[in-house]
TITI-82347 format. One record per residue (C-alpha): z, y, x. Coordinates in steps of 0.02 Angstrom, whole numbers, padded with zeros to 5 digits, always signed. Layout:
// TITI-82347
ZYX/...
END
This chain:
// TITI-82347
+00622-00369+01201/+00450-00299+01233/+00425-00118+01190/+00280-00089+01073/+00159+00050+01036/+00143+00139+00869/-00034+00074+00855/+00029-00106+00847/+00135-00062+00694/-00005+00022+00596/-00050-00045+00425/-00183+00015+00306/-00182-00047+00127/-00315-00011-00001/-00278-00014-00188/-00387+00021-00338/-00300+00109-00483/-00329-00002-00634/-00281+00028-00817/-00119-00073-00801/-00065+00044-00658/-00074+00203-00763/+00024+00299-00892/-00047+00359-01059/-00127+00509-00973/-00227+00396-00857/-00123+00442-00704/-00051+00316-00583/+00129+00272-00625/+00249+00344-00496/+00343+00180-00488/+00183+00084-00448/+00146+00204-00305/+00324+00186-00240/+00301-00003-00245/+00141+00008-00142/+00224+00129-00019/+00370+00009+00002/+00253-00138+00036/+00150-00041+00164/+00308+00019+00250/+00386-00155+00253/+00228-00230+00327/+00224-00098+00463/+00408-00124+00507/+00386-00313+00508/+00235-00300+00623/+00339-00196+00741/+00497-00302+00746/+00420-00474+00710/+00556-00509+00581/+00584-00477+00399/+00614-00292+00371/+00713-00234+00220/+00713-00062+00142/+00873+00035+00178/+00822+00208+00117/+00677+00310+00051/+00674+00495+00091/+00603+00631-00019/+00442+00581-00107/+00340+00724-00180/+00186+00701-00289/+00060+00834-00234/-00092+00777-00334/-00111+00663-00483/-00193+00496-00445/-00316+00446-00580/-00380+00285-00655/-00522+00221-00545/-00466+00310-00386/-00457+00214-00224/-00287+00233-00140/-00267+00217+00048/-00091+00192+00113/-00072+00215+00301/+00094+00162+00375/+00165+00158+00551/+00335+00153+00634/+00383+00327+00691/+00539+00277+00788/+00657+00132+00810/+00843+00162+00827/+00960+00013+00839/+00924-00110+00700/+00834+00020+00594/+00662+00098+00601/+00587+00250+00518/+00415+00213+00446/+00298+00350+00387/+00176+00314+00247/+00031+00430+00208/-00055+00410+00039/-00235+00467+00019/-00346+00470-00135/-00528+00425-00114/-00637+00471-00261/-00769+00337-00287/-00901+00457-00355/-00891+00585-00214/-00807+00497-00069/-00690+00646-00054/-00521+00606+00022/-00365+00702-00029/-00191+00686+00044/-00082+00643-00105/+00090+00596-00038/+00191+00563+00117/+00352+00466+00124/+00477+00417+00257/+00569+00254+00235/+00706+00171+00336/+00693-00016+00362/+00816-00134+00445/+00759-00281+00550/+00837-00443+00486/+00847-00606+00583/+00754-00740+00487/+00887-00873+00519/+01053-00781+00512/+00998-00651+00383/+01092-00520+00485/+01025-00358+00561/+00950-00376+00735/+00896-00248+00863/+00723-00175+00839/+00611-00151+00990/+00586+00025+01055/+00425+00108+01000/+00309+00192+01125/+00222+00347+01055/+00059+00382+01147/-00037+00520+01057/+00022+00698+01024/+00041+00658+00837/+00141+00501+00875/+00254+00598+00995/+00281+00734+00863/+00325+00604+00730/+00439+00514+00854/+00535+00675+00891/+00543+00726+00707/+00608+00554+00659/+00767+00586+00759/+00792+00752+00669/+00770+00667+00499/+00889+00527+00550/+01022+00652+00601/+01000+00742+00434/+01017+00578+00339/+01175+00533+00434/+01248+00707+00407/+01212+00696+00220/+01283+00520+00212/+01445+00573+00298/+01454+00731+00193/+01442+00631+00033/+01571+00505+00093/+01693+00641+00146/+01688+00733-00021/
END
């Protein structure tokens, strides 16, 4: 398999928050944002592994700023690290206010996707990722720490 750069996995989605996307306070529904995050992450993982990528886990998702009706949402996703059949994808959510053009970081999420063979429907090995920039290298190294934490928590829960 050919190793691939982080840049090749990058996805940027743009969404406009419409009335059907909001709660009665005019804020974006958390579930709608999670849906968009999942789509952006899945597209990034699929671009990296050239297969279907299914969501295996979503790490902590914290809502830092409310997202309002009429805001433009930018979701930026890229593969941070590939392990065996799984990949960690980071998704950054930014709010762009139409009136001012101001951009605010709203959320970040880390998701784990598994590469699935299109014919057998079974997990297949994901290509290694090549981090090139200092930020990509930092995210690559931190992804291993987060993976180890996830595995420790998983085994801790199973053992109790």
